[in-house]
Backbone and ligand atoms as CSV (ligand in chain L), in Angstrom:
chain,resi,resn,atom,element,x,y,z
A,1,MET,N,N,182.396,50.476,128.681
A,1,MET,CA,C,181.823,51.745,128.959
A,1,MET,C,C,180.660,51.563,129.933
A,2,ILE,N,N,180.277,52.521,130.608
A,2,ILE,CA,C,179.117,52.583,131.559
A,2,ILE,C,C,177.943,53.288,130.925
A,3,PHE,N,N,176.949,52.553,130.935
A,3,PHE,CA,C,175.687,53.053,130.312
A,3,PHE,C,C,174.707,53.435,131.385
A,4,ALA,N,N,174.190,54.544,131.579
A,4,ALA,CA,C,173.075,54.920,132.441
A,4,ALA,C,C,171.838,54.674,131.614
A,5,ILE,N,N,170.893,53.958,132.097
A,5,ILE,CA,C,169.797,53.677,131.232
A,5,ILE,C,C,168.485,53.764,132.077
A,6,ASP,N,N,167.671,54.639,131.640
A,6,ASP,CA,C,166.315,54.975,132.114
A,6,ASP,C,C,165.376,53.647,132.055
A,7,PHE,N,N,164.272,53.655,132.782
A,7,PHE,CA,C,163.443,52.403,132.842
A,7,PHE,C,C,162.161,52.718,132.012
A,8,ASP,N,N,161.233,53.396,132.478
A,8,ASP,CA,C,159.774,53.605,131.793
A,8,ASP,C,C,160.013,54.446,130.651
A,9,GLY,N,N,159.415,53.810,129.563
A,9,GLY,CA,C,159.521,54.288,128.273
A,9,GLY,C,C,160.939,54.192,127.541
A,10,THR,N,N,161.849,53.627,128.298
A,10,THR,CA,C,163.149,53.452,127.746
A,10,THR,C,C,163.437,51.907,127.464
A,11,VAL,N,N,163.341,51.091,128.485
A,11,VAL,CA,C,163.556,49.615,128.370
A,11,VAL,C,C,162.162,48.830,128.363
A,12,VAL,N,N,161.180,49.569,128.687
A,12,VAL,CA,C,159.686,48.946,128.494
A,12,VAL,C,C,158.951,50.218,128.273
A,13,LYS,N,N,157.656,49.797,127.696
A,13,LYS,CA,C,156.754,50.809,127.468
A,13,LYS,C,C,156.289,51.594,128.749
A,14,HIS,N,N,155.929,52.791,128.625
A,14,HIS,CA,C,155.368,53.595,129.784
A,14,HIS,C,C,154.070,52.960,130.320
A,15,LYS,N,N,154.177,52.473,131.611
A,15,LYS,CA,C,152.952,51.972,132.309
A,15,LYS,C,C,153.103,52.329,133.628
A,16,TYR,N,N,153.965,53.207,134.152
A,16,TYR,CA,C,154.155,53.483,135.441
A,16,TYR,C,C,152.804,53.731,136.194
A,17,PRO,N,N,152.631,53.147,137.506
A,17,PRO,CA,C,153.647,52.357,138.251
A,17,PRO,C,C,153.855,50.898,137.827
A,18,GLU,N,N,153.174,50.445,136.982
A,18,GLU,CA,C,153.213,49.055,136.561
A,18,GLU,C,C,154.489,48.998,135.607
A,19,ILE,N,N,154.863,47.614,135.241
A,19,ILE,CA,C,155.954,47.375,134.383
A,19,ILE,C,C,155.254,47.321,132.959
A,20,GLY,N,N,155.794,48.225,132.166
A,20,GLY,CA,C,155.288,48.293,130.696
A,20,GLY,C,C,155.540,46.958,129.931
A,21,GLU,N,N,154.933,46.750,128.819
A,21,GLU,CA,C,155.335,45.706,127.879
A,21,GLU,C,C,156.653,45.907,127.419
A,22,SER,N,N,157.270,44.743,126.887
A,22,SER,CA,C,158.503,44.695,126.220
A,22,SER,C,C,158.704,45.553,125.006
A,23,ILE,N,N,159.806,46.243,124.577
A,23,ILE,CA,C,159.841,46.930,123.455
A,23,ILE,C,C,161.178,46.402,122.697
A,24,GLY,N,N,161.727,45.249,123.162
A,24,GLY,CA,C,162.854,44.786,122.428
A,24,GLY,C,C,164.125,45.204,123.011
A,25,ALA,N,N,164.272,45.785,124.295
A,25,ALA,CA,C,165.494,46.135,124.850
A,25,ALA,C,C,166.292,44.962,125.384
A,26,GLU,N,N,165.643,43.857,125.759
A,26,GLU,CA,C,166.427,42.883,126.434
A,26,GLU,C,C,167.514,42.287,125.689
A,27,PRO,N,N,167.422,41.851,124.419
A,27,PRO,CA,C,168.655,41.244,123.790
A,27,PRO,C,C,169.595,42.273,123.592
A,28,VAL,N,N,169.455,43.518,123.348
A,28,VAL,CA,C,170.275,44.519,123.158
A,28,VAL,C,C,171.179,44.731,124.411
A,29,LEU,N,N,170.431,44.872,125.585
A,29,LEU,CA,C,171.070,44.969,126.802
A,29,LEU,C,C,171.833,43.851,127.251
A,30,ARG,N,N,171.430,42.658,126.981
A,30,ARG,CA,C,172.247,41.387,127.375
A,30,ARG,C,C,173.488,41.537,126.427
A,31,ASN,N,N,173.334,41.942,125.161
A,31,ASN,CA,C,174.627,41.907,124.441
A,31,ASN,C,C,175.590,43.016,124.759
A,32,LEU,N,N,175.124,44.059,125.277
A,32,LEU,CA,C,175.874,45.198,125.765
A,32,LEU,C,C,176.812,44.506,127.011
A,33,VAL,N,N,176.170,43.848,127.979
A,33,VAL,CA,C,176.848,43.171,129.010
A,33,VAL,C,C,177.889,42.190,128.597
A,34,LYS,N,N,177.385,41.391,127.582
A,34,LYS,CA,C,178.255,40.233,127.016
A,34,LYS,C,C,179.528,40.927,126.329
A,35,ASN,N,N,179.444,42.188,125.780
A,35,ASN,CA,C,180.568,42.797,125.090
A,35,ASN,C,C,181.398,43.573,126.217
A,36,GLY,N,N,181.067,43.417,127.437
A,36,GLY,CA,C,181.935,43.945,128.482
A,36,GLY,C,C,181.502,45.373,129.005
A,37,HIS,N,N,180.394,45.753,128.661
A,37,HIS,CA,C,179.912,47.086,129.094
A,37,HIS,C,C,179.011,46.850,130.389
A,38,GLN,N,N,178.884,48.005,131.113
A,38,GLN,CA,C,178.200,48.043,132.428
A,38,GLN,C,C,176.976,48.856,132.426
A,39,ILE,N,N,175.921,48.300,132.904
A,39,ILE,CA,C,174.637,49.046,132.927
A,39,ILE,C,C,174.323,49.453,134.311
A,40,VAL,N,N,173.932,50.768,134.417
A,40,VAL,CA,C,173.505,51.390,135.478
A,40,VAL,C,C,172.032,51.697,135.423
A,41,LEU,N,N,171.098,51.233,136.087
A,41,LEU,CA,C,169.664,51.684,136.095
A,41,LEU,C,C,169.624,53.115,136.568
A,42,ASN,N,N,168.971,53.975,135.771
A,42,ASN,CA,C,169.052,55.418,136.114
A,42,ASN,C,C,167.509,55.853,136.020
A,43,THR,N,N,166.801,55.788,137.123
A,43,THR,CA,C,165.244,55.917,137.200
A,43,THR,C,C,164.827,56.769,138.106
A,44,MET,N,N,163.719,57.400,138.019
A,44,MET,CA,C,162.935,58.088,139.092
A,44,MET,C,C,162.117,57.268,139.969
A,45,ARG,N,N,162.065,55.832,139.659
A,45,ARG,CA,C,161.296,54.904,140.579
A,45,ARG,C,C,162.027,54.940,141.881
A,46,GLY,N,N,161.298,54.830,142.936
A,46,GLY,CA,C,161.935,54.887,144.342
A,46,GLY,C,C,161.301,53.501,145.102
A,47,HIS,N,N,162.001,53.376,146.309
A,47,HIS,CA,C,161.693,52.199,147.000
A,47,HIS,C,C,160.279,52.235,147.641
A,48,LYS,N,N,159.767,53.422,148.025
A,48,LYS,CA,C,158.408,53.449,148.742
A,48,LYS,C,C,157.812,54.638,148.103
A,49,THR,N,N,157.209,54.425,147.013
A,49,THR,CA,C,156.520,55.475,146.277
A,49,THR,C,C,155.183,55.260,145.779
A,50,HIS,N,N,154.595,54.016,145.987
A,50,HIS,CA,C,153.249,53.768,145.483
A,50,HIS,C,C,152.511,52.761,146.294
A,51,GLU,N,N,151.625,53.186,147.147
A,51,GLU,CA,C,150.945,52.210,147.925
A,51,GLU,C,C,151.615,51.088,148.673
A,52,GLY,N,N,152.842,51.468,149.106
A,52,GLY,CA,C,153.531,50.505,149.833
A,52,GLY,C,C,154.485,49.566,148.877
A,53,ARG,N,N,154.280,49.784,147.614
A,53,ARG,CA,C,155.014,48.862,146.644
A,53,ARG,C,C,156.340,49.494,146.619
A,54,ASP,N,N,157.396,48.563,146.285
A,54,ASP,CA,C,158.724,48.996,146.021
A,54,ASP,C,C,158.961,49.099,144.504
A,55,LEU,N,N,158.642,50.028,143.901
A,55,LEU,CA,C,158.695,50.321,142.472
A,55,LEU,C,C,160.151,50.235,141.845
A,56,LEU,N,N,160.995,50.570,142.633
A,56,LEU,CA,C,162.481,50.557,142.266
A,56,LEU,C,C,162.892,48.946,142.269
A,57,GLN,N,N,162.613,48.216,143.159
A,57,GLN,CA,C,162.862,46.988,143.265
A,57,GLN,C,C,162.207,46.112,142.063
A,58,GLU,N,N,160.890,46.625,141.763
A,58,GLU,CA,C,160.260,45.931,140.621
A,58,GLU,C,C,161.049,46.090,139.366
A,59,ALA,N,N,161.607,47.223,139.281
A,59,ALA,CA,C,162.375,47.376,137.950
A,59,ALA,C,C,163.768,46.630,138.096
A,60,ILE,N,N,164.349,46.659,139.256
A,60,ILE,CA,C,165.637,45.895,139.397
A,60,ILE,C,C,165.276,44.464,139.054
A,61,ASP,N,N,164.160,44.028,139.561
A,61,ASP,CA,C,163.791,42.656,139.291
A,61,ASP,C,C,163.621,42.287,137.771
A,62,TRP,N,N,163.060,43.258,137.199
A,62,TRP,CA,C,162.862,43.157,135.643
A,62,TRP,C,C,164.208,42.722,134.978
A,63,PHE,N,N,165.210,43.361,135.338
A,63,PHE,CA,C,166.563,43.232,134.758
A,63,PHE,C,C,167.065,41.765,135.215
A,64,GLY,N,N,166.726,41.265,136.448
A,64,GLY,CA,C,167.238,40.012,136.864
A,64,GLY,C,C,166.421,38.866,136.076
A,65,LYS,N,N,165.086,39.072,136.004
A,65,LYS,CA,C,164.255,38.127,135.255
A,65,LYS,C,C,164.724,38.050,133.896
A,66,ASN,N,N,165.222,38.917,133.263
A,66,ASN,CA,C,165.694,39.089,131.798
A,66,ASN,C,C,167.154,38.829,131.730
A,67,GLY,N,N,167.754,38.295,132.722
A,67,GLY,CA,C,169.192,37.948,132.531
A,67,GLY,C,C,170.207,39.117,132.162
A,68,ILE,N,N,169.857,40.163,132.713
A,68,ILE,CA,C,170.693,41.544,132.443
A,68,ILE,C,C,171.395,41.899,133.778
A,69,GLU,N,N,172.527,41.735,133.829
A,69,GLU,CA,C,173.398,42.190,135.043
A,69,GLU,C,C,173.422,43.687,135.182
A,70,LEU,N,N,172.968,44.179,136.407
A,70,LEU,CA,C,173.149,45.647,136.704
A,70,LEU,C,C,174.443,45.805,137.407
A,71,TYR,N,N,175.100,46.922,136.977
A,71,TYR,CA,C,176.305,47.322,137.677
A,71,TYR,C,C,176.055,48.236,138.810
A,72,GLY,N,N,174.923,48.974,138.748
A,72,GLY,CA,C,174.510,50.043,139.864
A,72,GLY,C,C,173.155,50.412,139.645
A,73,VAL,N,N,172.705,51.032,140.500
A,73,VAL,CA,C,171.224,51.505,140.546
A,73,VAL,C,C,171.293,52.973,140.983
A,74,ASN,N,N,170.857,53.854,140.093
A,74,ASN,CA,C,170.824,55.390,140.435
A,74,ASN,C,C,172.256,55.880,140.833
A,75,GLU,N,N,173.276,55.238,140.880
A,75,GLU,CA,C,174.777,55.628,140.970
A,75,GLU,C,C,175.636,54.538,140.339
A,76,THR,N,N,176.847,55.140,140.003
A,76,THR,CA,C,177.783,54.164,139.711
A,76,THR,C,C,178.718,53.955,140.942
A,77,PRO,N,N,178.855,52.632,141.148
A,77,PRO,CA,C,179.537,52.185,142.432
A,77,PRO,C,C,180.628,53.117,142.955
A,78,PHE,N,N,181.602,53.413,142.187
A,78,PHE,CA,C,182.833,54.151,142.485
A,78,PHE,C,C,182.631,55.686,142.418
A,79,GLN,N,N,181.541,56.229,142.008
A,79,GLN,CA,C,181.558,57.646,141.670
A,79,GLN,C,C,181.694,58.517,142.987
A,80,HIS,N,N,181.381,57.959,144.147
A,80,HIS,CA,C,181.505,58.725,145.424
A,80,HIS,C,C,183.018,58.935,145.815
A,81,THR,N,N,183.800,58.086,145.175
A,81,THR,CA,C,185.389,58.235,145.489
A,81,THR,C,C,185.852,59.472,144.980
A,82,TRP,N,N,185.272,60.110,143.922
A,82,TRP,CA,C,185.815,61.390,143.350
A,82,TRP,C,C,184.845,62.516,143.276
A,83,THR,N,N,183.499,62.175,143.597
A,83,THR,CA,C,182.447,63.289,143.623
A,83,THR,C,C,181.363,63.092,144.539
A,84,ASP,N,N,180.857,64.228,145.027
A,84,ASP,CA,C,179.628,64.067,145.927
A,84,ASP,C,C,178.393,64.415,145.127
A,85,SER,N,N,178.424,64.476,143.729
A,85,SER,CA,C,177.368,64.834,142.948
A,85,SER,C,C,176.302,63.739,143.059
A,86,THR,N,N,175.009,64.021,142.912
A,86,THR,CA,C,174.091,63.011,142.906
A,86,THR,C,C,173.593,62.524,141.494
A,87,LYS,N,N,174.287,63.164,140.492
A,87,LYS,CA,C,173.961,62.720,139.116
A,87,LYS,C,C,174.722,61.346,138.944
A,88,THR,N,N,173.904,60.453,138.236
A,88,THR,CA,C,174.608,59.180,138.025
A,88,THR,C,C,175.764,59.345,136.834
A,89,PHE,N,N,177.084,58.841,137.253
A,89,PHE,CA,C,178.149,58.902,136.316
A,89,PHE,C,C,177.884,57.818,135.213
A,90,ALA,N,N,178.269,58.167,133.922
A,90,ALA,CA,C,178.192,57.261,132.889
A,90,ALA,C,C,178.822,57.906,131.680
A,91,HIS,N,N,179.300,56.930,130.705
A,91,HIS,CA,C,179.693,57.424,129.468
A,91,HIS,C,C,178.703,57.721,128.525
A,92,ILE,N,N,177.592,56.919,128.678
A,92,ILE,CA,C,176.502,57.215,127.722
A,92,ILE,C,C,175.184,57.044,128.524
A,93,TYR,N,N,174.310,58.031,128.112
A,93,TYR,CA,C,172.923,57.904,128.801
A,93,TYR,C,C,171.909,57.642,127.769
A,94,ILE,N,N,171.000,56.616,128.140
A,94,ILE,CA,C,169.826,56.366,127.163
A,94,ILE,C,C,168.535,56.591,128.011
A,95,ASP,N,N,167.740,57.546,127.358
A,95,ASP,CA,C,166.530,57.969,128.151
A,95,ASP,C,C,165.551,58.317,127.105
A,96,ASP,N,N,164.299,57.930,127.239
A,96,ASP,CA,C,163.252,58.239,126.163
A,96,ASP,C,C,162.938,59.820,126.301
A,97,SER,N,N,163.544,60.458,127.352
A,97,SER,CA,C,163.186,61.956,127.479
A,97,SER,C,C,164.342,62.712,126.870
A,98,ALA,N,N,165.452,61.981,126.573
A,98,ALA,CA,C,166.660,62.668,126.145
A,98,ALA,C,C,166.446,63.159,124.637
A,99,LEU,N,N,166.986,64.288,124.391
A,99,LEU,CA,C,167.095,64.922,122.999
A,99,LEU,C,C,167.820,63.988,122.177
A,100,GLY,N,N,167.334,63.491,121.115
A,100,GLY,CA,C,168.177,62.595,120.221
A,100,GLY,C,C,168.143,61.153,120.437
A,101,CYS,N,N,167.285,60.841,121.459
A,101,CYS,CA,C,167.093,59.372,121.758
A,101,CYS,C,C,166.142,58.737,120.611
A,102,PRO,N,N,166.704,57.781,119.852
A,102,PRO,CA,C,165.769,57.236,118.878
A,102,PRO,C,C,164.435,56.805,119.414
A,103,LYS,N,N,163.288,56.995,118.873
A,103,LYS,CA,C,162.180,56.734,119.333
A,103,LYS,C,C,161.209,56.095,118.389
A,104,THR,N,N,160.278,55.343,118.828
A,104,THR,CA,C,159.267,54.651,117.754
A,104,THR,C,C,157.995,54.941,118.489
A,105,GLU,N,N,156.797,54.502,117.785
A,105,GLU,CA,C,155.477,54.835,118.357
A,105,GLU,C,C,154.634,53.507,118.086
A,106,ASP,N,N,153.780,53.107,118.914
A,106,ASP,CA,C,152.913,52.116,118.799
A,106,ASP,C,C,151.697,52.525,118.169
A,107,GLU,N,N,150.677,51.469,117.889
A,107,GLU,CA,C,149.524,51.945,117.200
A,107,GLU,C,C,148.526,52.680,118.000
A,108,GLU,N,N,148.838,52.842,119.247
A,108,GLU,CA,C,148.037,53.745,120.214
A,108,GLU,C,C,148.754,55.116,120.257
A,109,GLY,N,N,149.770,55.317,119.651
A,109,GLY,CA,C,150.342,56.592,119.781
A,109,GLY,C,C,151.359,56.925,120.842
A,110,ASN,N,N,151.679,55.800,121.468
A,110,ASN,CA,C,152.682,55.780,122.599
A,110,ASN,C,C,154.101,55.760,122.156
A,111,HIS,N,N,154.918,56.696,122.661
A,111,HIS,CA,C,156.258,56.776,122.083
A,111,HIS,C,C,157.232,56.158,123.126
A,112,TYR,N,N,158.168,55.511,122.773
A,112,TYR,CA,C,159.287,54.829,123.583
A,112,TYR,C,C,160.535,54.629,122.767
A,113,ALA,N,N,161.603,54.357,123.494
A,113,ALA,CA,C,162.803,54.053,122.825
A,113,ALA,C,C,162.833,53.073,121.748
A,114,ASP,N,N,163.486,53.254,120.649
A,114,ASP,CA,C,163.534,52.269,119.450
A,114,ASP,C,C,164.752,51.614,119.635
A,115,TRP,N,N,164.752,50.335,120.037
A,115,TRP,CA,C,165.899,49.554,120.324
A,115,TRP,C,C,166.413,48.982,119.066
A,116,LYS,N,N,165.928,48.874,118.010
A,116,LYS,CA,C,166.554,48.471,116.761
A,116,LYS,C,C,167.401,49.480,116.269
A,117,ALA,N,N,166.961,50.833,116.499
A,117,ALA,CA,C,167.797,51.942,116.044
A,117,ALA,C,C,168.910,52.054,116.983
A,118,ILE,N,N,168.642,51.973,118.269
A,118,ILE,CA,C,169.679,52.022,119.219
A,118,ILE,C,C,170.883,50.994,118.915
A,119,ASP,N,N,170.419,49.726,118.748
A,119,ASP,CA,C,171.318,48.710,118.295
A,119,ASP,C,C,172.209,48.898,117.184
A,120,ASN,N,N,171.551,49.537,116.068
A,120,ASN,CA,C,172.203,49.886,114.855
A,120,ASN,C,C,173.329,51.048,115.075
A,121,LEU,N,N,172.827,51.878,116.088
A,121,LEU,CA,C,173.916,53.062,116.469
A,121,LEU,C,C,175.041,52.323,117.117
A,122,PHE,N,N,174.747,51.389,118.067
A,122,PHE,CA,C,175.900,50.724,118.794
A,122,PHE,C,C,176.759,50.077,117.861
A,123,LYS,N,N,176.270,49.385,116.892
A,123,LYS,CA,C,177.089,48.803,115.821
A,123,LYS,C,C,177.819,49.725,115.015
A,124,LYS,N,N,177.109,50.777,114.604
A,124,LYS,CA,C,177.847,51.911,113.741
A,124,LYS,C,C,178.977,52.459,114.447
A,125,ILE,N,N,178.874,52.737,115.637
A,125,ILE,CA,C,180.010,53.354,116.387
A,125,ILE,C,C,180.965,52.333,117.054
A,126,GLY,N,N,180.771,51.169,116.973
A,126,GLY,CA,C,181.656,50.133,117.392
A,126,GLY,C,C,181.610,49.607,118.765
A,127,ILE,N,N,180.386,49.975,119.423
A,127,ILE,CA,C,180.194,49.570,120.928
A,127,ILE,C,C,179.955,48.094,120.989
A,128,ILE,N,N,179.341,47.439,120.018
A,128,ILE,CA,C,178.990,46.078,120.120
A,128,ILE,C,C,179.567,45.500,118.861
A,129,ASN,N,N,180.340,44.214,119.031
A,129,ASN,CA,C,180.968,43.655,118.061
A,129,ASN,C,C,180.324,42.357,117.528
A,130,THR,N,N,179.639,41.735,118.611
A,130,THR,CA,C,178.990,40.463,118.347
A,130,THR,C,C,177.600,40.465,117.894
A,131,VAL,N,N,177.173,39.332,117.459
A,131,VAL,CA,C,175.851,39.280,117.033
A,131,VAL,C,C,174.860,39.057,118.255
A,132,ILE,N,N,173.719,39.609,118.173
A,132,ILE,CA,C,172.771,39.469,119.248
A,132,ILE,C,C,172.258,38.099,119.386
A,133,VAL,N,N,172.220,37.543,120.623
A,133,VAL,CA,C,171.803,36.166,120.751
A,133,VAL,C,C,170.526,36.082,121.550
L,1,MG,MG,MG,161.525,57.505,130.805
């Protein structure tokens, strides 16, 4: 399956334009890929949006540094063969702003995606079969 996954507040804590602290997404995302799924980064970060910094590349690099293969960035590679829509095609979307996204809160009251709950959902509906390494 193809997963479109937001960045800020979803795979890391909200700290835009900086990269936020880890919230435990890395092993879950690595395990998704190991189970044959594909991840498309689905973010509002852009290539030239903050004091000359390439904030999109910084997010892409976060995946590389964490050993998480990306299938696409802000679009699924083949989607333009059948649509001219700018929406990212995916089977499942994970976004801290989405209604129903499991979320948790840190001691400072910041909300972000709850990857333990997301991982449990993956196992419950059979998306992941192996143990997280
Ligand atoms: Mg977000």
